[in-house]
N, C-alpha and C positions, 0 to 999 in steps of 0.2 A: 198108595192106598190110605183110606181113613184108618187111623190108629184106634184100636179098641180102647174105650174109655176116654178118648180125647174129647174135649168140649166141641160141639158143633159150632161152626162159624160161617159167616157170609163173606163173599168178596163183592165189593162195590166198585163198578167200573163205568165211568161216564164216557159217552162218545158223541161227537157232533159232526156236522157236514165237512169240517176241515180235516177230519181224520181219514186215514187210508185203510180200505178194507183188508188188505193183506197184512198190515200192521196189527189191526184188531185181531185177526185170526191167530197171528203168532202170539200176541199178548194173552189171548184167551186160552190157547193150548198150554201156555207156560204156567197158568194158575189152576189148571184142571188136570189133564192127563199126565202132565210131566211132574206134578208135585208128589213128594213122598208122603205128605199129609194133605189130603184133598179137602176142599171146603164142602160144607153141606149144601150150599147153594151159591149161585152167582147172580147178582142183580146188576143188569146193564141198564143204564139210563140213556135213552136216546134223546139228546137235548136239541129238540127241533127237527125239522125235516132233513132227510139225508138222501143221497143218490141211490139209484137202483142197485149198484154193486154192493154198497154198504147194507142196503135193506136185505139183500140175499144173505150176507154174512150174519146179520142179526137173526134171520130165520133159521140158519144153520145152527147157531149157538143155542137158540131157544129149543131146538130139537135134539140137543145133546143127550145121548144115552148114558153118559158118564157122570155128569154133575147136573142136577136140576138147575135150569137157567130161566130167569124171567127177564123180559125186556119191558122196562117202564117207558112208555112213549109220551114225551112232552110235545104238545102241538106246536109250540114256539120255542125258539132258543132263549133260555133264561140265564145263561151263564153258569160257570162252574159251581158257585155257591148254591144257587137255586137247584141245580141238577143233583148235587150231592145231598141236599136236604130232602129232596123228593125220593132219592134212592134209599137214604137211611130210614125213611118212614116205611119203606117196603121190605127192609131186611128182617128176616125172621129171628135172627140170633143176636145176642148181646155183644158177642165179639165180632168185629167187622174189620176186614183187611181191605185197604185201598189198593187200587191198581189203575194205571192209565192205559189208554188204548194203543199206545205206540211203544211201550216199554216191554221188558221181558223179565219175569221173575225166575230166579234160579231154583232148581228142584227142591232144595232143602229150606227154602224161605219160611214157609209156614210151620214146618217142624221145629224151626229155631225160635220163631216169634210167638206163636199161639200159646205154647205152654207157659210162657212168661206172663202173658196177660191172664191166662187161666189161674196162675198162682197168685195174682193180686195186683199186678201193675195195670195202669190205666191206658198207657200208650207206649208202644215199642216201635222204634224205627230202626233203620240200618244205614250203612254206607251205600252209595251207589257207584256204579262204574259207567262212565260215558262210553258210547259207541256209535259209530256210523255203520261199521260192518260187525255183525254179531260175533264173527270169528276172530276179530282183532279189537278187543275191548281196550279202552284207553284209560284216561285219568280217573282215579278213584277219589271220590269226595267222602271223607270220613267226618261224620258229625260228632259233637261232644257226646261222650258215652255215659258217664255217671250222672246221677241226679243233681249233684251240686254243680258240676260242670255245665249241665244242660241249663240250669237256672241262671248261671252267670252269663253264658254265651247268648242266651235268649234276649238279653238286654241290648244286643247289638245286631245279631243275625237270627234268622229262623233256625230253631234248634233241631228241626227234623227235616229230612227229605220227604216231602209229602207223598210221593208215589210208593214209599216203602212202609208207611205206618200201618200198624194193627192196633185198634183201640176198642175201648168199651163204648157202646152207644150211649150208655148212661152218663159217662164222663163228658162226652161231647154235648149232650143235652144240658147237663148241669152248667156248662160254660156258655150256654146260649146258642149252640149250634153254629153252622156255617152262616156267615153274614157277608153280603155283597161288598167287595172291595177289590176291584180289578187287579188280578195278578198278585194280590196280597191276602186273599181270604184265608189261606192256610196259616200264614204267620199270625194273623189276627186271632184265629181260633186257638192255635197252640199257646199263645201268650195268655189267653183267657183261661185255658185249661190249667196251665201252671199256676195262675193266680188263684184258681178255685181249689187248688190242692191236689190235682191229679198226680199220680205217681208215675214218673217217666223213666225210660231207659232207651238207649240206642245200642245196637250191635255194630262193632267196627268192621265186620265182614260185609262186603258188597253183595247183598242178596238180590239186588235189582240192577239190571242193565238199563241205563237211561239213554234213550235215543237222542242224539243231537244231530243237527244238520244246518243247512243254510238258514241264516237268520236267528239262530239260537241265542247269540250274544246281542244281536241287534234288538231283540225283543226286551232285553233288560235295560234298554236306554230310551231316551226321548221324553218329551214333555208329558205325555199321557201317563207313563209309569212314574214320572216324577210327582205328578199330582197324587197318584195313589200312595206313593212313598210318604209324602208329607202328611197325607190323610191318616195313614197308619200310625205315624209317629205321634200325631195329635191324639189319636185314640189311646195309644199306649200310655201317654202321659195322663190323659183324663181319668183312666181307671187305676192309676197309681202303679202301673207296671214299670214305668221309668221315672227316675228323678229328673228334675229340670236340667241338670248338667248332662245326663245321659241323652235326654231329648235333643238338646242343642248340638251335642257331639254327633248324634245320628243324622240329624237334618243336614249338618255340614258335610260329613264324610259320605254318607249314603246318597245325599242329594247330588254332590259333585260326581259321584260314580255314575249316576243316571244320565249325566249330561256330557261326559267326556266322549271323544270319538270311540267307535266300536273297537278299533285295534288296541287302544289303551285299556279299555274296559276288559277285553278278553285277557290281555297280558296280566293286568292287575288281579283279576279274579282267579286265574289259574295259579298265580304265585301265592295268593292268600290260601287257596285250597291246599296247596302242597305243604304249607307250614303246618297244616292240621290244626285241630282244636287246641286252644291254649288260652 
Protein backbone atom coordinates (compact mmCIF):
# COMPACT_ATOMS: atom_id res chain seq x y z
CA UNK A 1 0.00 0.00 0.00
CA UNK A 2 1.04 3.62 -0.44
CA UNK A 3 2.76 4.78 2.75
CA UNK A 4 1.33 7.81 4.49
CA UNK A 5 3.53 10.81 3.86
CA UNK A 6 5.59 9.14 1.14
CA UNK A 7 6.34 11.21 -1.94
CA UNK A 8 4.16 10.28 -4.92
CA UNK A 9 6.10 8.78 -7.80
CA UNK A 10 5.55 7.52 -11.32
CA UNK A 11 6.60 4.24 -12.93
CA UNK A 12 7.78 4.55 -16.54
CA UNK A 13 7.49 1.36 -18.59
CA UNK A 14 8.09 1.18 -22.37
CA UNK A 15 6.74 -1.66 -24.51
CA UNK A 16 7.06 -2.49 -28.20
CA UNK A 17 5.99 -5.19 -30.66
CA UNK A 18 8.84 -7.49 -29.68
CA UNK A 19 7.66 -7.78 -26.06
CA UNK A 20 5.45 -10.64 -24.89
CA UNK A 21 2.02 -9.85 -23.40
CA UNK A 22 2.35 -12.35 -20.55
CA UNK A 23 5.70 -10.85 -19.55
CA UNK A 24 4.18 -7.36 -19.55
CA UNK A 25 1.36 -8.57 -17.29
CA UNK A 26 3.86 -10.04 -14.83
CA UNK A 27 6.03 -6.91 -14.90
CA UNK A 28 3.01 -4.66 -14.39
CA UNK A 29 1.71 -6.64 -11.43
CA UNK A 30 5.17 -6.57 -9.84
CA UNK A 31 5.25 -2.75 -9.78
CA UNK A 32 1.63 -2.28 -8.70
CA UNK A 33 -0.36 -4.79 -6.65
CA UNK A 34 2.73 -6.57 -5.31
CA UNK A 35 4.62 -3.50 -4.06
CA UNK A 36 4.68 -2.59 -0.39
CA UNK A 37 4.99 1.04 -1.55
CA UNK A 38 2.82 1.57 -4.60
CA UNK A 39 3.32 4.24 -7.25
CA UNK A 40 0.87 7.07 -7.72
CA UNK A 41 0.70 6.25 -11.42
CA UNK A 42 2.12 4.03 -14.14
CA UNK A 43 2.95 5.50 -17.55
CA UNK A 44 3.28 2.84 -20.25
CA UNK A 45 4.72 3.96 -23.57
CA UNK A 46 3.60 1.87 -26.52
CA UNK A 47 6.50 2.35 -28.91
CA UNK A 48 4.80 1.82 -32.25
CA UNK A 49 2.13 -0.69 -33.34
CA UNK A 50 1.67 -3.92 -31.37
CA UNK A 51 -0.30 -7.12 -31.87
CA UNK A 52 -3.83 -7.77 -30.66
CA UNK A 53 -2.78 -9.75 -27.57
CA UNK A 54 -0.51 -6.95 -26.41
CA UNK A 55 -3.21 -4.39 -27.18
CA UNK A 56 -5.57 -6.26 -24.87
CA UNK A 57 -2.95 -6.31 -22.10
CA UNK A 58 -2.50 -2.56 -22.45
CA UNK A 59 -6.25 -2.02 -22.24
CA UNK A 60 -6.36 -4.14 -19.08
CA UNK A 61 -3.54 -2.13 -17.51
CA UNK A 62 -5.21 1.15 -18.43
CA UNK A 63 -8.34 -0.05 -16.64
CA UNK A 64 -6.54 -0.98 -13.44
CA UNK A 65 -8.56 -0.19 -10.30
CA UNK A 66 -5.39 -0.34 -8.17
CA UNK A 67 -2.97 2.20 -9.70
CA UNK A 68 -3.95 4.88 -12.25
CA UNK A 69 -2.32 3.85 -15.53
CA UNK A 70 -1.99 5.74 -18.78
CA UNK A 71 -0.83 4.32 -22.09
CA UNK A 72 1.06 6.77 -24.30
CA UNK A 73 0.64 5.53 -27.87
CA UNK A 74 3.40 6.40 -30.34
CA UNK A 75 2.22 5.77 -33.92
CA UNK A 76 5.67 4.62 -35.06
CA UNK A 77 8.51 2.80 -33.33
CA UNK A 78 11.03 5.47 -32.32
CA UNK A 79 13.39 3.37 -30.21
CA UNK A 80 14.03 3.29 -26.49
CA UNK A 81 15.45 6.80 -26.07
CA UNK A 82 12.56 8.45 -27.88
CA UNK A 83 9.98 6.32 -26.09
CA UNK A 84 11.41 7.16 -22.66
CA UNK A 85 11.55 10.86 -23.46
CA UNK A 86 7.92 10.75 -24.53
CA UNK A 87 7.03 8.91 -21.34
CA UNK A 88 8.93 11.26 -19.06
CA UNK A 89 7.02 14.16 -20.56
CA UNK A 90 3.78 12.45 -19.48
CA UNK A 91 4.86 11.57 -15.94
CA UNK A 92 3.06 13.64 -13.31
CA UNK A 93 5.68 13.36 -10.58
CA UNK A 94 9.27 14.42 -10.04
CA UNK A 95 10.35 10.98 -8.85
CA UNK A 96 10.23 8.36 -11.61
CA UNK A 97 10.99 4.64 -11.39
CA UNK A 98 12.04 2.77 -14.52
CA UNK A 99 10.72 -0.67 -15.35
CA UNK A 100 11.08 -2.93 -18.37
CA UNK A 101 8.25 -4.98 -19.84
CA UNK A 102 9.89 -8.36 -19.29
CA UNK A 103 11.44 -7.99 -15.82
CA UNK A 104 10.02 -8.42 -12.32
CA UNK A 105 10.39 -5.98 -9.42
CA UNK A 106 10.59 -7.48 -5.96
CA UNK A 107 7.91 -6.30 -3.52
CA UNK A 108 10.18 -4.09 -1.42
CA UNK A 109 11.85 -2.34 -4.34
CA UNK A 110 10.17 1.05 -4.18
CA UNK A 111 10.05 1.11 -0.38
CA UNK A 112 13.86 0.81 -0.45
CA UNK A 113 14.64 3.25 -3.28
CA UNK A 114 12.04 6.01 -3.29
CA UNK A 115 12.82 7.36 0.22
CA UNK A 116 16.48 7.75 -0.77
CA UNK A 117 15.54 9.92 -3.74
CA UNK A 118 13.01 11.79 -1.62
CA UNK A 119 15.82 12.46 0.90
CA UNK A 120 18.01 14.14 -1.71
CA UNK A 121 19.67 11.65 -4.05
CA UNK A 122 19.12 12.13 -7.77
CA UNK A 123 19.42 8.53 -8.97
CA UNK A 124 19.29 5.24 -7.08
CA UNK A 125 19.74 1.84 -8.71
CA UNK A 126 20.19 -1.66 -7.39
CA UNK A 127 21.64 -5.05 -8.14
CA UNK A 128 19.72 -7.35 -10.47
CA UNK A 129 19.33 -11.10 -10.47
CA UNK A 130 19.19 -12.91 -13.79
CA UNK A 131 16.45 -15.47 -14.36
CA UNK A 132 14.85 -17.66 -16.96
CA UNK A 133 12.50 -19.30 -14.45
CA UNK A 134 11.22 -16.85 -11.84
CA UNK A 135 11.40 -19.53 -9.18
CA UNK A 136 15.04 -20.36 -9.94
CA UNK A 137 16.86 -16.99 -10.08
CA UNK A 138 20.51 -17.07 -11.05
CA UNK A 139 23.53 -14.78 -11.23
CA UNK A 140 23.38 -11.54 -9.23
CA UNK A 141 24.93 -8.47 -10.87
CA UNK A 142 26.00 -6.05 -8.14
CA UNK A 143 26.78 -2.51 -9.34
CA UNK A 144 29.17 -0.10 -7.59
CA UNK A 145 27.43 1.11 -4.45
CA UNK A 146 28.91 4.33 -3.04
CA UNK A 147 29.12 7.65 -4.88
CA UNK A 148 32.92 7.56 -5.24
CA UNK A 149 32.91 3.99 -6.49
CA UNK A 150 30.12 4.83 -8.95
CA UNK A 151 32.15 7.74 -10.33
CA UNK A 152 35.23 5.57 -10.74
CA UNK A 153 33.52 2.58 -12.33
CA UNK A 154 31.49 4.76 -14.67
CA UNK A 155 34.70 5.52 -16.57
CA UNK A 156 34.74 1.91 -17.80
CA UNK A 157 31.24 0.39 -17.44
CA UNK A 158 27.70 1.65 -17.02
CA UNK A 159 27.35 2.38 -13.30
CA UNK A 160 23.65 1.46 -13.05
CA UNK A 161 21.44 -1.40 -14.11
CA UNK A 162 18.97 0.61 -16.16
CA UNK A 163 15.78 -1.34 -15.34
CA UNK A 164 16.39 -0.74 -11.62
CA UNK A 165 16.85 3.02 -11.46
CA UNK A 166 14.66 5.52 -9.66
CA UNK A 167 15.56 9.11 -10.49
CA UNK A 168 14.50 12.72 -10.43
CA UNK A 169 13.00 13.97 -13.68
CA UNK A 170 14.80 17.26 -13.15
CA UNK A 171 18.19 15.57 -12.91
CA UNK A 172 17.53 13.70 -16.15
CA UNK A 173 16.44 16.93 -17.87
CA UNK A 174 19.46 18.85 -16.54
CA UNK A 175 21.71 16.27 -18.21
CA UNK A 176 19.94 16.64 -21.56
CA UNK A 177 17.58 13.68 -21.26
CA UNK A 178 17.70 10.43 -23.16
CA UNK A 179 19.49 10.71 -26.49
CA UNK A 180 19.44 8.15 -29.27
CA UNK A 181 22.41 5.76 -29.23
CA UNK A 182 21.39 2.17 -29.92
CA UNK A 183 21.77 -0.04 -26.83
CA UNK A 184 23.91 2.62 -25.15
CA UNK A 185 21.39 5.40 -24.43
CA UNK A 186 21.29 4.53 -20.74
CA UNK A 187 25.07 4.63 -20.19
CA UNK A 188 25.29 7.89 -22.13
CA UNK A 189 22.57 9.44 -19.94
CA UNK A 190 24.12 8.21 -16.68
CA UNK A 191 27.54 9.62 -17.61
CA UNK A 192 26.02 13.02 -18.37
CA UNK A 193 24.05 12.96 -15.13
CA UNK A 194 27.21 12.27 -13.13
CA UNK A 195 29.08 14.96 -15.06
CA UNK A 196 26.27 17.42 -14.24
CA UNK A 197 26.65 16.69 -10.53
CA UNK A 198 23.77 14.27 -9.91
CA UNK A 199 23.98 12.59 -6.49
CA UNK A 200 24.05 8.80 -7.08
CA UNK A 201 23.71 5.57 -5.11
CA UNK A 202 23.13 1.89 -5.71
CA UNK A 203 21.74 -0.75 -3.39
CA UNK A 204 23.58 -4.08 -3.32
CA UNK A 205 20.32 -5.98 -2.88
CA UNK A 206 18.88 -7.41 -6.14
CA UNK A 207 15.55 -5.58 -6.23
CA UNK A 208 14.79 -6.53 -9.83
CA UNK A 209 14.72 -9.95 -11.50
CA UNK A 210 16.22 -9.51 -14.97
CA UNK A 211 14.91 -11.88 -17.61
CA UNK A 212 17.49 -13.49 -19.85
CA UNK A 213 16.91 -15.95 -22.66
CA UNK A 214 18.13 -17.07 -26.03
CA UNK A 215 20.18 -14.33 -27.63
CA UNK A 216 20.83 -12.34 -24.46
CA UNK A 217 24.59 -12.49 -24.91
CA UNK A 218 24.46 -12.50 -28.70
CA UNK A 219 22.89 -9.03 -28.56
CA UNK A 220 25.96 -7.72 -26.76
CA UNK A 221 28.16 -8.50 -29.74
CA UNK A 222 28.46 -7.78 -33.43
CA UNK A 223 29.37 -4.88 -35.66
CA UNK A 224 26.22 -2.90 -34.94
CA UNK A 225 26.79 -2.76 -31.19
CA UNK A 226 30.50 -2.13 -31.85
CA UNK A 227 29.57 1.02 -33.79
CA UNK A 228 27.41 2.18 -30.88
CA UNK A 229 30.20 1.32 -28.45
CA UNK A 230 32.76 3.38 -30.30
CA UNK A 231 30.25 6.20 -30.73
CA UNK A 232 29.62 6.20 -26.99
CA UNK A 233 33.32 6.34 -26.19
CA UNK A 234 33.81 9.29 -28.56
CA UNK A 235 30.95 11.14 -26.88
CA UNK A 236 32.30 10.42 -23.39
CA UNK A 237 35.69 11.77 -24.47
CA UNK A 238 34.20 14.85 -26.13
CA UNK A 239 32.35 15.95 -22.97
CA UNK A 240 35.38 15.38 -20.75
CA UNK A 241 34.00 12.35 -18.94
CA UNK A 242 36.99 10.27 -20.06
CA UNK A 243 40.66 11.05 -20.32
CA UNK A 244 42.40 10.16 -23.57
CA UNK A 245 44.02 7.17 -21.87
CA UNK A 246 40.66 5.93 -20.56
CA UNK A 247 39.14 6.40 -24.00
CA UNK A 248 41.83 4.31 -25.71
CA UNK A 249 41.60 1.62 -23.01
CA UNK A 250 37.82 1.40 -23.37
CA UNK A 251 37.91 1.26 -27.16
CA UNK A 252 40.40 -1.59 -27.01
CA UNK A 253 38.90 -3.69 -24.23
CA UNK A 254 35.21 -3.01 -24.77
CA UNK A 255 35.65 -3.08 -28.55
CA UNK A 256 37.27 -6.52 -28.48
CA UNK A 257 34.50 -7.76 -26.17
CA UNK A 258 31.93 -6.83 -28.83
CA UNK A 259 33.69 -8.91 -31.49
CA UNK A 260 34.71 -12.13 -29.71
CA UNK A 261 32.55 -15.26 -30.15
CA UNK A 262 29.42 -15.37 -28.01
CA UNK A 263 30.69 -18.26 -25.84
CA UNK A 264 33.81 -16.28 -24.88
CA UNK A 265 31.81 -13.10 -24.34
CA UNK A 266 29.41 -14.92 -22.00
CA UNK A 267 32.19 -16.55 -19.98
CA UNK A 268 34.15 -13.32 -19.70
CA UNK A 269 31.14 -11.25 -18.73
CA UNK A 270 29.98 -13.62 -16.03
CA UNK A 271 33.49 -13.85 -14.60
CA UNK A 272 33.68 -10.04 -14.51
CA UNK A 273 30.30 -9.80 -12.76
CA UNK A 274 31.25 -12.40 -10.15
CA UNK A 275 34.31 -10.35 -9.14
CA UNK A 276 31.90 -7.60 -8.16
CA UNK A 277 32.62 -3.91 -8.24
CA UNK A 278 36.16 -2.90 -7.49
